[in-house]
Each structure stands twice: as structure tokens, then as C-alpha cells.
N, C-alpha and C positions, 0 to 999 in steps of 0.2 A: 504494500500500500504506500502510495506517494503522499507526501505532505508538502504544501506550499508554505515556505517560511515568510516572515514579515518583510524581508527584503526582496521577495519575489523569486528567490531561488527554490529549487526543488530537491528534496532528499527523501530517502525511504524511511518509513516509520520505524522508530527505535523504541521498543517497549521498555528497555532498561531506563531510558530517560524518563519515561512516564512513571515507572516504578520508583525511581529515585525521588521524584517530586511527591508522589502520593505517600511514600513512607515518611518523608519529612512533615507532611501535612497532618498525619495522624499520631505522630510520636507523642507519647505521654498523656494522651487524652482517653477518656472513659467511653465505653459503649460505641466506639467507632473502630473500623478496621480497614486496612489497606485492601484486603481481598474484596470486601463488600463494595468499596468505591470502584475498584478496577472491574469487577464483574458487571457493574451497571454502566460503566463508561465505554468499555470495549465494543459492545454491539452498536454504539452510536457513531463509531468512526467509519468514514467512507473514503474511498480512494479520491485523491485530489483535495482533501480537506485542508483548510488553512490552519496553521499552528495557533493563531489567535482564536479560532473556533474551538480547537481542542481545549484551550484554557477556559473558555466560556462554558463549555460542556462540563468540565470538571467542577467548576464553581457551582453551576446550577444543579448538578447532581448532588453535591454536598448539601446545598440549600434545601433541596426537596426532602432530605432525610431528617431535617430538624423537627423534633417533636418533644413532647413533655418528658418522655422517657429517654430521649437521646439529644439533649440540648447541646452537647459538645460538637456536633456537626457544624455549628456556627463558627467555631475556631478553625475547623478544617477549611471551610470556605474562605475564612479570613486569610489563612496562610497561603492558600492558592492565589488569592487576589494579590497579596503582598508579593509573591514570587513574580507575578506579571508586572507589578509596579516597579520592583527592583530592576527588572529587565528594561522597561521603558525608560526609566530615569537614568539608569546606568549608561545606556547608549549615548546620552548627551555628553557624558564625561569620559567616554572610551574606557570605562572601567571593566574589570574582569567579568566576563559573562556569567550570569547566574549567581554571582557572589554579592550579597547585600553590603552596602556601605563600603565598597572597595574604592570609591572615589572619596577624596578628603573633604573635610569641612571647608578648608580654604578654597578648593575648587568650586564647591557649591556656592559659596559666598561671592566669589569672583564672577562666576557665570550669572548669578542673580543681579549683580551690579551692572553687568554688560547689557542685560535686557531690560534694565530699569525697574526691576521688581524688588531689589534689596537696597536699602539706604546706604549711601556711600561710606559713612563713617562707622558702620556697624562693628567692624573688627578692630577699631582703634583701641590700643591699650591692652589687647588680649593676646595671649600665647595660643595661637590656633592649633599648633601641634599638640599641646597639652590637652586642650579641650577636645580635640579629635580623638585622643586616646581615652578620654573620659566618657565618650558616648557609649551607650549600652544598646546595641542592636537587638538583643534578646527581648527588650521591653516591647517590641512590636507584637510579640506573641500574646500580649494581654488583650488585644483588640478582638471583639466579636466582628462578624462580617458586617453588620449594620454600622458598627462603630468605625471600622476602617473605611467603609464606603462613604460615610458621612464626612470623615476626615478628608478623603480624596475629593469629594464633590464640593465641599464648602470651604476648606481651610488650606490645603496644600497649594502653594503658589504655582501658577501656570505660566508658561512662556508665551511668546507672542502668537503662537499657533494654538494656544489653548491646551497644550499638553503639560502634564505635571513635571515640575523641574526640581522638586525637593522630596525627600523622604521624611517619614514621621519624626525620627529622632533628630535629624538635621533641623526640622522645623522647631521642635521644642528647644533645642540648643540656641537657635537664632533668636527666638522669643526671649529666652533667658538672658542672652547677651544684650538685647535691646533694653530690657527692664533693669539691667544692672549697669548700664553704660555710665551713669553718673555717680556710682558708688566709689568710695575710696579704696576699698578692698575688692576690686572687681572680680578677680579670679575666684576668690572664696564665695562671693555672693552668686556669681553666675552658676557655679556648681550646685549651690543650695536651690536656686530657682529651677534649674534643669531637673534636679532629682524629684522635687515635689510634683512638677507638672508631668514629667515623662513617666513617673510611676502612677500617675492618675490619682494622686492623693489630694491634690488641689487642682481645680481647673479654672482658669480665667475666663471671662465672658467672651462671647463671639467676636465683638469688635477688636479686642486685644489679641485673640487668637488669629484673627484674619489680618490685622494691620501692623502689629508690633513686628519689626524688622523691615517694613516697607517704607517707601517715601511718603505714603499716605498714612500717617501715624495718628489716625482718629481711633482712640482706644476706649472711649466712653460709650456706655450703652444708651442712656436716656437723658432727657433734659426736661426740666420742670419750670414753668414760668407763669406769669399772670399779666392780664391786660387791663389797662386803665379805661375809664369811660369817656373816651374822646376818639374822634375819627383818626387822628394821627397815630395814637397808640394802637388802634385796631389794625391799621394798615402796616405799621411797623411790625406788628405781630405776624402778619402774613409773610413779610419778607424774612423775618427771623426763622419762622417755621420752615420756609422753603430752603434756607441755608442749612438748617439743622437736618432736615430730611435728606437733602442732597448728599450730605456726608454720612448718611446711614444711621442717624440717631432716631430712637423712638421719642415721642413727645407727649407730655402731660401738661395741660394748660388750664388755668382758672379764668373763667369768663364771668364770674359772679358780680363784678363791679359794673358791668354794662347795664344801662337802664332798661326797664321793662317796656313791654308793649303799651302804647298809649301815654308814655311819659311826656313831660314838657321838655321842649328843646328851644332854647333862646327865647323863652317867654311864651312860646306857642304851645298851648295845652293839647294833649291827646294826639300828638303827631309822631311820637316815637315808635319805631318799628319793632323794638325789642331786640333780644339777643339772638333769636332764631335766624333771621336773615344773615347775620354776620357769621354764623356757623357753616352755612352752605359753602362759602369760599374755602373754609378750613377743610371741609370734606374733599373739595376739588384739588386742593394743594396736595393732599395725601395721595391722590391718584396721579396728578401731573408730575410731581417731583418724586419719582420713584427711586428705589434702591438699585441704581445702575442697571435698570431694565429687568431686574430679576424679580422684583416684588414691589408692590405699591408701598408708599410710606405709611407709617402708623402713628395716629394722633388720637389722644384721649382728651375730650373736653369735659370740664368740671363745672357744676353749678350748685350753689348752696340751696338747701331744701326750702328756704323761706323766699326764694326769688320769685318775683311776679310771674315769670314765664316757666316755672318748673313743670307745670302740667304739659305744656307744649313740648318742652324739652324731653319728656318721657316718651313722646310720640315720634321722635326724630327717626327711629329705625323701623317704624311701621311700614308695611307694604301697601297700605291703603292711605287715602287722604291726598291732600295737595302735594304733588311731587316737589314743588319748589321749597316746601318746608320739611323735606326729608333728607337725611344724610346717611345713606346706607353703608358708606365706607368709613364712617367716623365712629370711634369708640366713645362712649359717654359714661360719666360717673356722677353720682350725687354725693355732695359733701354734707353730712348729717350731724346735727348737734344733739346733745343729750335731751334738751327740752322737747324736741320733736318726738324722740323715742318715748319719753315719759307720757306725752299726750296720746301717742298711739296706744300705749299700754292702758291708759285710763279712758280711752274712747273720747278724748277731748277735742276741742276745736283748734285748728291751726290757722295762723294768719300769714298771708303772703304780702310782701312789701316790694316797693320799687327801690332798688339800691340808689337811685338818683336822690332819694330823700332819706335813705337809711344807710348810707355808705359805711358808717362806722361799725355796722354789724360784720362786715368782712374783715375788720381789723381786730376783732375781739373774740374771746372764747371763754368758756366756763362761766363763773359768777358774773363777770363784767358783761359778757354777751347776754346772759339771762336778764340782768338788770335793764340793759338798754332795750332788749326785745319787749319786755313787759311794759316799759315806758311807751314805746311806739304803739303797742296794742291799745293803750289808753288814750292816745292822742286822736283828735278829730280833724286836725289840719293836714293830714297826709293821706295819700291813697293807700288803701289796704283791702284785702279780699279774704273773707273768712270761709274756710272749708273744713271738712272733717279730716282730722289727722289720719284716722284709720283708713278712710277712703283713698287718700293720697298714697299711703303705705301699700294698700291693696293694688292700686294702679301700678306702683313701682314693682311690686313682686310679680304681677302679671307680665309686665314688660321683661323682667328678669327671666321668667320662665320661657317666654316666647322667643326672645332674641339673645339670651345669655347676658344681657346688660339692661340697666346701668349697673356698673360696679359700685360698691359702697365704700365710702371713707368716713370714719367717725371723727369728726373735727375736734371735739373736746378731748378725747383720749389721745389723739395725735399731738395736740398742743400741750396738754398737761405733762406729757412725758418727753417733750421736746427739750433736749439738753441746751439748746441755744435760744430759748424763749426770751432771754434778756435783750436780744437784738432784733426780734422779728416774730413772725407767725407762719405756721404751716397752712397754706391756703388750698393745697391739693396734693395729690401724689403724682406718680409718673404713669406711664402707659400700663404697667403691670401691677400697680398698687403696693409696691414694697418700699418705695422711697418716700420718706417723710422729712423734708427739709424746708427751711425758710425760703420764701420767695417774695418778691414785691414787684409791682409794675414800674416802668420807667416814669419819671416825672416830666411834666410839660408846662410851659408858660401858660398863664391864663389866656383864654381866647381874646383876640384883639381885633374886633370888627371883622373885616374881610381882607385883612392884610395876609398875603401868602408868605409864610416864613416857616423855617424849621423850628419847631417849638420844644423839642426835647432838650432838657437841661441836665438830666441825670439818668444814667442807665439803671434799669431795674436789676433785681437779683434773679438770675436764672440758674437753678440748681442743676448739678451734674451727678449722674450715677456711674461710679467706677466699681465694677463688680467682680467677685470671684466666689467659688463655692468649695467648701470642704467636702470630700467624698467620705461620708460616714460609713460606707461599706468597707473602707480600708482604714479610716482614722476615727476611732471612737474610744480609745483607752486614754487614761491620764498621761501616760508616757508619750504616746504618739501625738496627742493634741498639744502638749507642751513643746514638742519638737517642731510641729508643722505650722501652727497658728502664727507664731512670730514671723516666719518666713512669708506667709501669705499676706500679713499686714504690711510688711516691708515692700513686697511687690506692688500691692495696691497703692501704697503711698507714693511710690515712684511713678506710677501711672499719671498722677496729678501733674508732675513736672514735665513729663515726656509727651503729654497729650497735645494733639492739635485741637484748637477751639474754634468752631465755625463762626461764632459771634463774640464780641468783646465782653458782653455781660457774663457769659459762661466762664471765661477765664478769670475775671475779677472775682466772681462768687466762689469758684472752686479754690482759688489760691487763698481766699480769706477764711474759708471754712475747712478746707482740705478734707472733704467728705469722701468716705469710702463705704462700701457695702459688702462685708464678708458674710456669706450665707452657707447653706448646707445643701447637699443632695444625697441620694442613696439611703434615705431613712428607712424605707420599707425593706430594703435588702438587709440592712443592719438588724432590723427587728426579726426578720425571718431566720437569719443565721444565728440569732440569739434565742430562737424558739419563743418569741413573744408575739402575741396577737395584736394587730393594729387596733388601737382604740381601747385596749385593756388598761387596767390600773398599772400593770407592769410596764406598759408602753409609756404612760405618763411619767412614771418614776424614772425610766431609762432616759427619756429625752430631756427631762428636767436636769438630770445629772450631767448629761453630755453637753447640753446648752450652757449650763453653769461653767463647765470647764472651758468651753470655747469662749464665752463672754469674758471670763476672768483673764485668760491668756491674751485675748485680743486687746482688752483695755490696758493690761500691763505692758504689752508689746508697744502699743501706741505711746504710752508714757515713757518707755525706754527710748523710743525714737525722738521724743521731745527733748530728752537730755542730749541726744546725739546731734539732732538737726534743728531743734527749736520747736516750740509749741505753735499751734495754729493762731493766726493773728486775732481772731475774734474770741479767744478763749476766756479772757478776763470777764468775770461775772457769770460765766456759764455754770450749769449744774455740775459739769465735770470739775470746774475749779473749786467748787464747794464740797467735793467728795460725794456728790449725789449721783448714783448709778441707776441704770434701768430697773434693777430689782427693787430699789428703794422706792420708786414711784409706781410700781406695778399695781394693778387692780387687786384689791383685797380678796375678791372672790376667786381670782385666778391663783393667788398665793395659797389658798386653802385646798386647791385640787391635789397638791402633793405635799406631804409632811415628811421631811427628812433632815438629817444633819448635812450642812453644807460641806463640800469637799475642801474649800479654801477658806483662809482667814481674810474676809473682805475688809475688815477694819484696817488692816495693814496696807491694803491696796488703796483705800481711801486716803490715808495719810500720805502715801507716796505720790498719788496724783495731785493732791493739794500742794505738795512740796515741789514736785518736778514738772507739773503741767502735763498736757497731753497733746499729741501731734495732730490728731484728727477730730474734727468737730462732730462728725457722725461716723459710726464704726461698723454697725452690723445691720444687714437687711437680707431677707431670704427671697431671692428672685426665682422665677420659673427657670428650669434648666433643661428643657427638652433636648436641645441639640447637644449640649456638652455632657448630659447624662448618657445619651446614646453613644457618643464618642467614648465615654469612660466605661461603658458597659454596665451601668448601674441603673437603679430606679430613679424616676424623676423626683427632684427636689424633696418635698415633704409628703408626697402623695403615695397612697397604696397603688398597686399595679392595676391596670385596666382588667387584665385577665392573666391566667397563668401562661397562656399562649395566645398570641395575636399576630396581626400582620401590619407591617409598616409599608406605606406606599411612597416610593421615591422614583427618580428617573429610570431606575432599572426595573420598575414594576413592583409587585407585592413581595415583600421579604418577610419570611416567617421569623418570629421572635418569641423567646420564652423568658419568663422571669429569671433574673440572674441567679446562677448557682442553684437552679431548681433540681431538687433531689427528694428522696424519700423522707428526709428529715425536715426540709424547708417547705414541702408542699402545702401542708395544712395551714401554715402561717402566712402564705401568700393569698389572702382573701381578696377577690376582685372588688374593686372600689364600689361598684353598684350594689354589692351585697353587704356593705358596711353601714351601720347606723351613722348618718351624717353628723349628728350632734357630737359624735366621738371625734370627728375631724376638727370640730370647733373646740372641743375641750383640749385636744392636743395643741391646737394653735394658741390657745390661751396660755398654756404652759410655756411654749416657746417664747411667746410675746413678753413674758416677764423679764427675759434676759437680753432682749434686743432693743436698741434705742430707736430703730426705725420700724419697719413692718415686714410683712410676708405676703407672698402671692398665694392666697388661700382659695382654691377651687372647691366648689360643692357639686356633688354628682347625684342626680335623681332619675328615677325610672318614671317616665310619663304616665304609665298605667297605674302607678301607686301614689304619686305625689298629690298633695292637696294644698290649698292655700294655708290651712292650719299648720301643716308640716313645715312649709317654707317660713311662715311667721315664727315658728318655734326655733328654727335653725338660726335665722338672722337676728332675732331678738336675743338669743343666747350669746351670739357673737358680741353684740353690744354690751350685754350685761357682764361678760367675762373679760372685757377690756381688750378684745381683739381690735386692732386699729383699722382693718380694712378687709374686704372680701373681693375676690377676683371673679372669674367666670362661674355661672351656674350652668353646668353641663347636663344635657339630657341624653339618656340612652336611646339609641335608634337602631334600625336594621343595619345602617352603615357601620355603626360601632361594632356590631358583631363580626363584620368582615375585616375592617381595617380601621386604624386610628387616623382621623382626619386632623392634621396639624396646620391646615391652611390659614386658620385665624389666629395662630399663636405668634406672639412677639418673638422675633428672632434675635433682636439685639440684646435682650436681657439674658439670653440663654448661653 
């Protein structure tokens, strides 16, 4: 039988070559065999077959064998895919055929520079020969097939012809080199960074994975801002959003200050068009300014629950009604205060106001907000509209069930626990609901007749999300957490200084607050391997202990960095400076969920932080991690598994996937998410929330055949009562969910 090689030449089929490859592919794995793979592949080979077709047949044969009792076939498929990748990339460097990483790190970097894909100064100050020897090719064997395919499709740099030009371990080393470029002890730091990311112990977010080492060094995930109630601010917002979206950032934006429908404008009563018409262009910006042609932009618009236009806001994603008042491609979120939730609970009346007359409600929270709100309710000289709080809540939950949104942010809890409330207010979250940082709109000169001039006098605060996630399936002991967390904090802090900022307000804000967001992923795998049921009391105890260890070491590491590099500029007067930590401000009901002795002496850390300061104004946030969890071969963020076996759809088609390390011991502990009591997800979120200064992307999952309004009310009311700061998607089970997971609506940048 003749085989057509990639260069067009013809040779006779050599079964020993095939056997060498299949033997390497199955080595050390369980319930897979070389003989079984060869038995199925040989009948598929025909005279005149291309060598690339043989490779595809091998991979697909292995993929088709993946099942709950034979999950290791995914590693067979991965190794076969990697063999092909080694061959393709190696040809660019004239390396030894079939031998992985036979070309040097220096060759790879030089080639990357020559094609404009690697930044010119990446290798300055490094001993490349030493780093080349430090690279561990065997770490490629950690990847599942879906993991390495995701790495190939989304993260490995491509040359001008769209072909991969780097291998996984070269990519990890180059990222580590970029993140360590400003360190004094560069060689020591780069090895630390390389180890934690190449061993999949910590994974940085998608923008950092994609862009660190490249001339396009946009490393941040999301941006959060606010718009003032004037036309200049609104249209400046559109420009800012376009620039942020152009560079791949997800956006969360507060529009609560824009006056409501029928408001007075320049003395003319009843002429205001409200906030809805200004959101239509935001929707269109998300479509027009896409992510380099691969995906539309992602923008989440926020409105406070007392806003005059809140009812119309909840209709934005409906499929019926006036199309000019619909924004099908815009995410929406409601910013909810405690007073509203109390009135829902007591079946009370709720009053809507026009922010043109009650603007200070957007600048206050807690007792001050309550006082002002009640005063406005008693005034007769302002516009107001009284409705049933419960009916508005019901409308919100119906929209949540039908469209998956609006997402919910709890304003008072977010601000009570804001470590930087001394200098501002949290007005909204980001696209994925995990970032809780101060923002403010830009300031403009008062309107001056019809003189056409640039009125901006001061940039607003636009918050930035710099994210990474600890892989709990690998890092969950005291020893490992103490080793890994300081490295992760240092990497994230470096992102702030190395980042490209699309607009000036983002750079100014990020350098002032030095905000980062260290989160977690792989929680469900950690629990299954520990023989703990998701949602059980043992789960709450386990995650409480793990989150304490991560929080303590994150705060301590940031304080140590403050000694080395200086504290963040806005730190004086912050809760950090007073030795007040997230656990100190946590909701009392959440604290009662788990009773145990703390692992660490927190009083000592409080004194240290008060004495030495802290490097980062915001430190922890749990983002969604779909892409990086897949790459790392673990379960998503803080979620249970969808099923024990499911299918992921990508450019290659439907790829079978099983829960990580699925075996006779872990099977029973991998409970599919739709079979779990959802209030248990909320209870677990409340336990995590105690330890983090920002928030978490908390999804809720319901079966349409079983869900009722009462159940949804119970879930989201409980989230508020237990001090959870925000909730993300409400996902419904559907026939499509049974076939494959649809990730088309998921935020890529936070992952």
C-alpha cells in the first residue's frame, strides 16, 4: 500500500512507524491498548492515502473510544495530535523529524520576531540556553484532547499563513518571560512562573495567554465604567467602548445616571427619551466592533432597580415588541439595593424615580441610600411612579428564566465590603459579574448655551480586570497553596505594569488601585477526588478551609510585594490599611454556615498589613473559566459538571468529554448540575464570598419542566440574604444540552 507524504512524495506503508506512534500514545494509560487502536485503524487504510489522513484517522478512532469506563482515550488522542503538531512546527525550524522540542527556545523566539508575532525585547536579560534546558516537554502529556485542541485553536501563535509556529511548553516559557521581564531576579522568577502555568497549577486568563509575548500586549480581561447624564458623556462612552472592544476587552457599564423617559431637558418638560434609546447604539457597537472577526464584542449594561425606565429595561431582550427598543446582543444587569429586596419580601410598594432629580441615589449605599430614598418617596415636587415590588421582582425573574438575564448585582453588599469605599463607590460589575471595583463617570463643564466645545474636564474611573485562577484539582493543600499563591499574585501584579491600555482612564485607574482578581477553578474535581458530594456540609467545610488558605496567602503575598515594590497609591484610608479583611465584613448568616477553627492567625496578618501596607487594592475574584478549565483538563470554575459524559462542539465537530479522572471511586461524587438542589450552589457561594473582596460568577441551573416562580424566588432571595454579591446566568436544561454544551454566549475574555 502506497502513502502520499505531506511533501507530495510517495512511499510504501510502514506498519512499524504506525506501531511506534501508537505505542507511545498508549504508554502508561489505563483501559487502552495499542492492539485495540491498530485493529480499528488498519481496515480504514487504503492505497494512495495521505499521511495526514492516517493521522486524522488515528485521532478520530481514539476519540470515538472515549467513554465513562475508558476516559483515558482522550490522552491517546491528545498524544497523537501532539505528534502531528510537533511535526508541523518542527518543519519550520528544520528540527529532527519526529522529535519534540528539538529546535531551541532561541530559534523559536527569533522566528517569532521575524514574522512579527513575538515582541522584540522578549529575550533581553535572559540566558536562553539555561531556560531551554529548563523546559519540560513531558508536561505536554497532561493535556486531554479537548485541552490541547483548545490550546492549538485559541492560544498557540500562528505564522502569516495561519499555521502554528510554537509548541505548548515554548508558549508557557515565553509567557513567563514576558511576565517576568521587569523583575530584578528575572531568571528565578521566570522559572517560578513557567512551573506554575506549565504544570497547570495556575492559569492566567485568555487575554494574557493569547497576548503576553506578542507586540499586542493587551493582557486584561474586562473593563468597568459609568456614564454621566449628558450627551457628551454618552457619546464619549460609545467611543471608549469601541476602543475597548477593538482590543478584545469585555465591558460592564453603568447607565443609571441617564435621565428617564419623559424627563425635563433644558426646561422643556416631558421631552426626555430615557435610557433605552441610548442602549441601542451600545448593542450595535458590540456587533460592529468585533473581536478581530472571530466573535462579536461583549457588553453588559447596568441599571439601578429604582430607575424610571427599569421596566422597559427588562424588556430589552424580548423577541416581541418594538424592535427599535430591543437589544438582542446586549447583556443586561440590574443593580439591586437591600431596601428593594426587603419590600419584595414584605409585598411592599416600590417607587421609581428619575435620576435627573435623584442623582445622589447613584452615589450612595446602605443607610445613606435608604435615608435619601425614603426622603424622595415623601416629596411631592419630583416625578415618581409607585409599583408593586413583588410584581417588578416577578417580571425580573420571568425575564431571567426566558432569556438567562438580567444578571443580578447586590449594590449594598458590594459596597459594604468594598475595601476602597473611602474613595468611591461600586456602581456595577463587569461582563461576568465577578469584578466589584470603584468607578465614576468623567466630569464635564456645565452646559453653555449652544457653544460647541469639548466639555470634558476630568477622566472618569474605568476599572480593569486582571485575572488568573488556581487549579484546585492540583492545588488544595496548605503546603501547595503557600507555594503557589504568592507566585500567582506576583504574576498578576506584573500584568498591571506590562499591560496595554486602550483608553487613558483605564491606565490611570489601574495604576492607582493596582486591582487584580485571583480566582479558582476545578472545585468539582477536587471534591470528587476527595469523595465529597457537591453541596454537602462537607463541601462547605472543605471550600471554606481552602478559600481561607488562598485568601490569607494572597493578602500576605500582596503585603510582601508592598514592602518590595510599594503599596498601591490609593491605599491610605482603605479597609486594608485599617487591618479590615473580607472575612471581617462578611455577612453574619454566611459566617454561620461553617463553624471551625481557622487555619491561620489572622490577627498577625492584620498587624502586618497595617504596618507594611498592601500592593493591590483589590485581590480576589472568581471568574468563569470555561476555556482555561478545558485547557487545564479540569472542571469549570466553581461549578458541578454538566454530566459525567458530554460533548463539546468546536471547529472539529463534536468531541466526547468525560468528567476529569472519572473512575469507580469518583463516579458517585460527580453529580450532574441539573440534579443538584440549586440552593446548595448558593450556600457554597456564600461560603466562598466570605473570603473574597470582590465577587464570583455564580450560575444557576434549572430544569424547565420542574422550575416554578416560587423556586426561583427562593434561590435568588437566599443569595441576597446570605451576602452573595452577584449572580450570573440562569441556565435552563434543553434537548440541546443533552447533546452538547453550547458555549456561544459565554464570555471568552474572563476565561
